[in-house]
C-alpha positions as CSV (number, residue, x, y, z in Angstrom):
1,M,55.5,167.2,171.4
2,K,53.1,169.7,170.2
3,K,55.7,172.4,170.4
4,L,58.2,170.1,168.2
5,V,55.5,169.8,165.7
6,A,54.8,173.4,165.4
7,Q,58.5,174.1,164.7
8,L,58.6,171.5,162.1
9,R,55.9,173.1,160.3
10,E,57.5,176.4,160.5
11,L,60.7,174.9,159.2
12,K,58.8,173.4,156.3
13,Q,57.1,176.7,155.3
14,A,60.2,178.7,155.9
15,S,62.3,180.1,153.0
16,I,65.8,178.6,153.2
17,N,68.6,180.5,151.5
18,P,72.1,179.1,152.2
19,D,75.3,181.0,151.8
20,Q,76.3,180.8,148.1
21,D,80.0,180.4,149.2
22,W,79.1,177.5,151.3
23,V,77.1,176.0,148.3
24,K,80.0,176.2,145.9
25,Q,82.5,174.7,148.3
26,N,80.5,171.7,149.3
27,R,79.6,171.3,145.6
28,A,83.1,171.1,144.5
29,S,83.7,168.5,147.4
30,L,80.8,166.4,146.4
31,V,82.0,166.3,142.8
32,S,85.4,165.2,143.8
33,H,84.2,162.4,146.1
34,A,82.0,161.3,143.2
35,R,84.9,161.1,140.9
36,Q,86.8,159.2,143.6
37,T,84.2,156.7,143.9
38,S,83.7,156.1,140.3
39,A,87.3,155.4,139.9
40,Q,87.4,152.8,142.6
41,A,84.2,151.2,141.3
42,K,86.0,150.9,138.0
43,I,88.9,149.2,139.7
44,N,86.5,146.8,141.3
45,I,84.8,146.1,138.2
46,Q,88.2,145.3,136.7
47,S,89.2,142.9,139.4
48,L,86.1,140.9,139.0
49,G,86.8,140.4,135.2
50,W,83.6,142.2,134.1
51,T,85.3,144.8,132.0
52,K,85.9,142.8,128.9
53,Y,82.2,141.8,129.0
54,Y,81.3,145.5,129.3
55,H,83.6,146.5,126.4
56,N,82.5,143.6,124.1
57,I,78.9,144.5,124.5
58,K,79.9,148.2,123.9
59,D,82.0,147.3,120.8
60,G,79.1,145.1,119.5
61,L,76.6,148.0,119.9
62,A,79.2,150.5,118.3
63,F,78.9,148.5,115.1
64,L,75.3,149.4,114.8
65,T,75.0,152.6,116.7
66,P,76.8,156.0,116.7
67,N,79.7,156.1,119.4
68,N,78.2,158.8,121.4
69,F,75.0,156.7,121.8
70,V,76.8,153.5,122.6
71,F,77.7,154.8,126.1
72,R,74.2,155.9,126.8
73,L,72.9,152.5,125.7
74,A,75.6,150.2,127.1
75,R,75.1,151.4,130.7
76,P,71.3,150.4,130.9
77,V,72.0,147.2,129.0
78,M,74.6,146.2,131.8
79,A,72.2,147.7,134.5
80,G,69.3,145.4,132.9
81,L,71.5,142.3,133.0
82,L,72.2,142.9,136.8
83,I,68.6,143.6,137.4
84,F,67.7,140.5,135.3
85,G,69.9,138.3,137.5
86,L,68.3,139.5,140.6
87,V,64.6,139.0,139.5
88,S,64.9,136.0,137.2
89,G,64.4,133.3,139.7
90,S,61.0,132.3,138.4
91,W,62.3,132.4,134.8
92,V,65.1,130.1,135.7
93,A,62.7,127.8,137.5
94,T,60.6,127.7,134.4
95,V,63.6,127.0,132.1
96,A,64.8,124.2,134.3
97,A,61.4,122.6,134.1
98,S,61.3,123.0,130.4
99,Q,64.4,121.0,129.8
100,D,62.7,117.8,129.2
101,S,59.7,119.3,127.2
102,L,59.0,118.2,123.7
103,P,57.5,120.1,120.7
104,G,53.8,120.6,121.5
105,D,54.4,121.0,125.3
106,L,53.7,124.3,126.8
107,L,57.2,124.9,128.1
108,Y,58.9,123.9,125.0
109,S,58.8,127.5,123.7
110,A,60.7,128.5,127.0
111,K,63.4,126.0,126.3
112,I,64.0,127.2,122.8
113,A,64.0,130.8,124.0
114,M,66.6,130.1,126.6
115,E,68.9,128.5,124.1
116,K,68.5,131.5,121.8
117,T,69.3,133.8,124.8
118,Q,72.5,131.8,125.8
119,L,73.6,131.8,122.3
120,A,73.2,135.4,121.8
121,A,75.1,136.1,125.0
122,A,78.0,133.7,123.5
123,V,78.0,135.8,120.4
124,V,78.0,139.4,122.0
125,V,81.0,138.6,124.3
126,G,82.8,136.8,121.4
127,A,83.2,133.5,123.2
128,N,83.9,131.3,120.1
129,E,84.5,128.1,121.8
130,T,81.3,128.4,124.0
131,E,79.3,129.4,120.8
132,T,80.6,126.2,118.9
133,K,79.9,123.9,121.9
134,M,76.4,125.3,122.2
135,H,75.5,124.6,118.6
136,V,76.6,120.9,119.1
137,N,74.6,120.8,122.1
138,F,71.5,122.1,120.7
139,A,71.9,119.6,117.9
140,K,72.2,116.8,120.3
141,R,69.1,118.1,122.0
142,R,67.1,118.0,118.8
143,A,68.3,114.5,118.1
144,Q,67.2,113.3,121.5
145,E,63.9,115.0,121.2
146,A,63.3,113.3,117.6
147,S,64.3,110.0,119.1
148,Q,62.0,110.2,121.8
149,I,59.2,111.1,119.6
150,V,59.7,108.2,117.1
151,T,60.3,105.8,120.0
152,E,57.1,106.8,121.8
153,N,55.4,106.7,118.5
154,D,52.8,109.4,119.4
155,S,50.7,110.3,116.5
156,K,50.2,113.8,117.9
157,R,53.9,114.5,117.9
158,V,55.4,112.4,115.1
159,N,54.8,115.0,112.7
160,K,57.4,117.4,114.4
161,A,60.2,114.8,114.1
162,P,61.1,116.0,110.6
163,E,61.2,119.7,111.6
164,L,63.5,118.7,114.8
165,I,65.8,116.8,112.5
166,N,66.0,119.9,110.1
167,N,67.0,122.1,113.1
168,L,69.5,119.7,114.1
169,K,71.0,120.0,110.5
170,A,70.8,123.7,111.0
171,E,72.9,123.6,114.2
172,L,75.4,121.2,112.5
173,K,75.9,123.7,109.6
174,K,76.6,126.4,112.2
175,V,79.3,124.2,113.7
176,D,80.7,123.6,110.1
177,E,80.8,127.3,109.4
178,K,82.7,127.8,112.7
179,L,85.2,125.1,111.9
180,D,85.8,126.5,108.5
181,S,86.6,129.9,109.9
182,L,88.9,128.2,112.4
183,K,90.9,126.4,109.6
184,Q,90.9,129.3,107.1
185,D,92.1,132.0,109.6
186,N,94.3,129.6,111.9
187,N,92.0,131.1,114.6
188,T,93.4,130.4,118.1
189,S,90.2,131.4,119.8
190,V,89.2,127.7,120.1
191,S,91.5,125.0,121.3
192,A,92.1,121.6,119.7
193,S,91.0,120.2,123.1
194,A,87.7,122.0,122.8
195,L,87.1,120.6,119.3
196,K,87.9,117.2,120.6
197,D,85.0,117.7,122.8
198,V,82.9,118.9,119.8
199,S,84.0,115.6,118.1
200,Q,82.8,113.4,121.0
201,E,79.6,115.1,121.2
202,T,78.9,114.9,117.5
203,S,79.6,111.2,117.8
204,L,77.0,110.9,120.4
205,I,74.4,112.7,117.9
206,K,75.3,110.0,115.4
207,D,74.5,107.3,117.9
208,I,71.2,108.8,118.6
209,L,70.4,108.9,115.1
210,N,71.2,105.4,114.5
211,K,69.0,104.2,117.4
212,T,66.2,106.4,116.0
213,Q,66.7,104.7,112.6
214,T,66.5,101.4,114.1
215,S,63.4,102.3,116.0
216,L,61.7,103.7,112.8
217,D,62.6,100.6,111.0
218,A,61.3,98.3,113.7
219,S,58.1,99.9,114.0
220,N,55.4,97.6,112.6
221,V,52.9,99.8,110.8
222,S,50.0,98.1,109.2
223,S,50.3,98.5,105.4
224,T,46.6,97.9,104.8
225,I,45.5,100.4,102.0
226,S,43.8,103.4,103.8
227,N,44.3,107.2,104.1
228,T,45.5,106.9,107.5
229,T,48.0,104.4,106.8
230,A,49.2,106.2,103.7
231,I,49.7,109.4,105.9
232,V,51.7,107.4,108.4
233,T,53.8,105.6,105.9
234,A,54.6,108.9,104.0
235,N,55.5,110.6,107.2
236,N,57.7,107.7,108.3
237,N,59.4,107.8,104.9
238,E,60.1,111.5,105.3
239,I,61.5,110.8,108.8
240,A,63.8,108.2,107.5
241,K,65.0,110.5,104.8
242,Q,65.8,113.1,107.1
243,I,67.6,110.8,109.5
244,I,69.9,109.7,106.5
245,E,70.5,113.4,105.6
246,A,71.3,114.1,109.2
247,K,73.6,111.3,109.4
248,D,75.5,112.5,106.5
249,A,75.7,115.9,108.2
250,V,77.1,114.5,111.1
251,K,79.9,112.6,109.2
252,D,80.8,115.7,107.5
253,T,81.0,117.6,111.0
254,L,83.1,114.9,112.3
255,V,85.7,114.6,109.7
256,K,85.8,118.4,109.6
257,S,86.5,118.7,113.4
258,V,89.3,116.3,113.1
259,E,90.6,117.9,110.2
260,V,90.8,121.0,112.1
261,I,92.4,119.3,115.2
262,V,95.1,118.1,112.9
263,E,95.9,121.6,111.6
264,K,96.0,123.0,115.0
265,H,98.3,120.2,116.4
266,L,100.6,120.7,113.2
267,N,100.6,124.4,114.1
268,G,101.8,124.0,117.6
269,D,98.6,123.4,119.6
270,N,99.4,120.5,121.8
271,T,96.2,120.4,123.9
272,V,95.5,117.2,121.9
273,N,98.4,115.1,121.3
274,K,99.3,112.8,118.3
275,E,98.1,109.6,119.9
276,E,94.8,111.2,120.9
277,I,94.3,112.2,117.2
278,K,95.0,108.8,116.0
279,Q,92.5,107.3,118.4
280,I,89.8,109.8,117.2
281,I,90.4,108.8,113.6
282,N,90.4,105.2,114.4
283,D,87.2,105.4,116.3
284,Q,85.5,107.3,113.4
285,I,86.4,104.6,110.7
286,K,85.7,101.7,113.1
287,T,82.1,103.1,113.6
288,V,81.5,103.4,110.0
289,A,82.6,99.9,109.3
290,Q,80.4,98.6,111.9
291,E,77.3,100.5,110.7
292,T,77.9,99.3,107.2
293,E,78.2,95.7,108.4
294,T,74.9,96.1,110.4
295,R,73.0,97.6,107.4
296,K,74.4,94.7,105.3
297,Q,73.1,92.1,107.8
298,M,69.6,93.9,107.8
299,L,69.5,93.5,103.9
300,E,70.5,89.8,104.2
301,G,67.8,89.2,106.5
302,V,65.2,91.1,104.5
303,G,66.3,89.2,101.4
304,V,65.7,85.9,103.0
305,A,62.2,87.0,104.2
306,T,61.1,88.5,101.0
307,E,62.2,85.3,99.2
308,L,59.9,83.4,101.4
309,A,57.2,85.8,101.1
310,A,57.5,85.7,97.2
311,K,57.3,81.9,97.2
312,Q,54.1,82.2,99.2
313,A,52.6,84.9,97.0
314,N,53.4,83.1,93.8
315,K,51.8,79.8,95.4
316,D,48.6,81.8,96.2
317,G,48.6,83.9,93.0
318,L,49.2,87.1,94.6
319,V,50.6,90.4,93.2
320,L,51.5,93.8,94.6
321,I,48.9,96.4,93.8
322,T,48.1,100.0,94.6
323,D,45.3,102.3,93.7
324,G,47.6,105.0,92.3
325,K,46.8,107.2,95.3
326,D,48.1,105.8,98.4
327,S,51.8,105.3,99.1
328,A,51.1,102.1,100.9
329,G,50.8,98.8,98.8
330,A,49.3,95.5,99.5
331,L,49.7,91.9,98.0
332,T,46.2,90.9,96.7
333,N,44.9,88.4,94.2
334,A,46.1,89.0,90.7
335,T,42.5,89.0,89.2
336,S,41.6,92.1,91.3
337,T,41.3,95.4,89.7
338,G,44.2,97.6,90.3
339,V,47.7,98.6,88.9
340,K,50.5,95.9,89.2
341,V,53.6,97.6,90.6
342,D,56.0,94.8,91.8
343,T,55.8,91.2,92.6
344,M,57.3,90.2,95.9
345,G,59.8,88.3,93.8
346,E,60.7,91.6,92.0
347,V,61.2,93.3,95.2
348,N,63.4,90.5,96.4
349,I,65.6,91.0,93.4
350,K,66.0,94.7,94.4
351,V,66.9,93.6,97.9
352,K,69.6,91.3,96.6
353,A,71.1,93.9,94.5
354,A,71.1,96.3,97.4
355,T,72.8,93.7,99.5
356,T,75.4,93.2,96.8
357,Q,76.2,96.8,96.9
358,A,76.3,96.8,100.6
359,E,78.9,94.0,100.5
360,Q,80.9,95.8,97.9
361,A,81.0,99.0,100.0
362,L,82.0,97.1,103.1
363,A,85.1,95.6,101.1
364,T,85.9,98.9,99.9
365,I,85.6,100.4,103.4
366,S,87.7,97.5,104.9
367,Q,90.4,98.3,102.3
368,K,90.5,102.1,103.1
369,V,90.4,101.3,106.9
370,G,93.6,99.3,106.3
371,E,95.2,102.2,104.2
372,T,94.2,104.7,106.9
373,N,96.0,102.5,109.6
374,V,99.2,102.4,107.5
375,L,99.1,106.3,107.3
376,L,98.6,106.7,111.0
377,Q,101.6,104.3,111.6
378,K,103.6,106.7,109.5
379,D,102.1,109.7,111.4
380,D,100.8,111.1,108.1
381,L,97.7,112.6,109.9
382,Q,96.6,114.8,107.0
383,Q,96.5,112.0,104.5
384,A,94.7,109.9,107.0
385,V,91.9,112.4,107.2
386,K,91.5,112.5,103.5
387,T,91.1,108.6,103.6
388,V,88.4,109.0,106.3
389,K,86.4,111.4,103.8
390,E,86.7,108.6,101.1
391,I,85.4,106.2,103.7
392,N,82.4,108.4,104.6
393,E,81.5,108.8,100.9
394,V,81.5,105.1,100.1
395,S,79.3,104.8,103.5
396,R,77.1,107.6,102.4
397,Q,76.1,105.9,99.0
398,A,75.7,102.5,100.7
399,D,73.3,104.1,103.3
400,Q,71.1,105.6,100.8
401,V,70.6,102.4,98.8
402,T,69.9,100.4,102.0
403,A,67.4,102.9,103.2
404,T,65.6,103.3,99.9
405,T,65.4,99.3,99.6
406,I,64.2,98.9,103.2
407,N,61.6,101.5,102.8
408,Q,60.3,99.8,99.6
409,V,60.0,96.4,101.5
410,K,58.5,98.2,104.5
411,S,55.9,99.9,102.5
412,I,54.7,96.4,101.4
413,D,55.3,94.4,104.5
414,P,56.5,96.2,107.6
415,L,56.5,93.0,109.5
416,I,59.4,91.5,107.5
417,V,61.5,94.6,108.3
418,S,60.6,95.0,111.9
419,S,61.3,91.2,112.4
420,V,64.8,91.4,110.8
421,V,65.8,94.8,112.7
422,A,64.8,93.2,115.9
423,T,66.9,90.1,115.1
424,V,69.9,92.3,114.1
425,A,69.6,94.6,117.0
426,S,69.3,91.5,119.5
427,G,72.6,90.3,117.9
428,I,74.5,93.6,118.3
429,N,73.3,94.0,122.1
430,T,74.5,90.6,123.0
431,G,77.8,91.3,121.2
432,S,77.4,88.5,118.6
433,A,76.3,90.8,115.6
434,S,79.2,89.5,113.5
435,T,77.9,85.9,113.7
436,T,74.1,86.6,113.9
437,F,73.6,86.2,110.0
438,T,76.5,84.1,109.0
439,S,74.3,82.1,106.7
440,S,71.0,82.2,105.0
441,S,69.6,79.3,107.1
442,T,70.3,81.3,110.2
443,I,68.4,84.3,108.8
444,F,65.6,82.0,107.3
445,T,65.2,80.5,111.0
446,S,65.1,83.8,112.8
447,V,62.9,85.7,110.6
448,S,60.6,83.5,108.4
449,S,58.7,82.0,111.5
450,S,57.3,85.4,112.4
451,V,56.5,86.1,108.8
452,S,54.8,82.9,108.0
453,N,52.8,82.5,111.1
454,S,51.6,86.0,111.4
455,S,48.2,87.2,110.5
456,N,49.7,90.1,108.5
457,P,47.0,91.9,106.6
458,V,49.2,92.9,103.8
459,I,49.5,89.3,102.1
460,K,45.9,88.7,101.6
461,E,43.4,87.5,98.8
462,T,40.4,89.6,97.9
463,S,37.2,88.4,96.6
464,N,36.6,88.5,93.0
């Protein structure tokens, strides 16, 4: 053993000078073997379908960098992606845990970071279909997050809702831009079938927003004049405004998606057939008509309740006042110091006017729905889409008037609105929405008892 160690030491210290001919011969052999291995590796990569991703990344980088630099940069990028795939187990676990997080949670930033990473990857490889679906999916997530915040009514999070809805609108704008490019260039990178999926997901966003709006209207926030209540009321009004705008954006995306689907179908894309397109259009106009009917019912209920409150206020000599600073108002004795804004009777007049507008809008929509059905029977899909746009515009105007009126009443007496919303929602859930408010007496019975018997601090008399 000692002899072997001694020999190894001698070998380490020895000067090794190999024959130069032997060196050249073996160097050539090694280079040849390396080239063959590289070629085989290239074939293997192509068989795995990775080549297009490599070239997409390389081409994307070439747009920003000199060509000779691209090859040096693209290789480590791909190597980095492979390494990332091997060592990202903990990151993936973190992202998975973050999926249910909300703004303000520690993991929410990881959730957003992962979304941006996924989107960037789709952009780099030129996956237009995936990118479009991602924007819709992210918009739906923002809607779900905002809905959860509003439903839970968490004072620490509720101020995040407007920002979330703004982000939702930004995602939908990206979808609209994609749809515009697909229509203008007759781009075949996204199929009509994929756009049908986009339309369905966008419809789900509208459903979420409708439920969020109902939750917001049903929330019974005391309108006693105070700084805290003023802040809450102002924030709720901002959320309500954002929801209306988001719903408008959703309607635009929906009609634009079906418009592009029709264009693709007429240009030979049969991944969605004619009957499926008709069903998509029918579903859209049916939903708009139902939403308008629901909002009209709410106004009818609020109208009866405000009329009752007005009679009670006149009997007690009460008027609405505000101190000019707070957004919340209150009914108080007419002799109290303050600036008179509206009596409850005047508010009731506004509600009735809004109800009339909603009825007119519903009549117009019903007429347009009939026209659309005739066009669909004639297979005139393009003209049917134009009629859907007209229906959406009528609905948009009615929604804005309704939302403004509801917010006015809610700032005075939120119990009126919350009671009516609960009654309407109950009728919808039981499938009897169309008959819930068929007469004023029905509304009076279902709403007035909760208004009259409540200890609502809004309708009160102050000491002289």
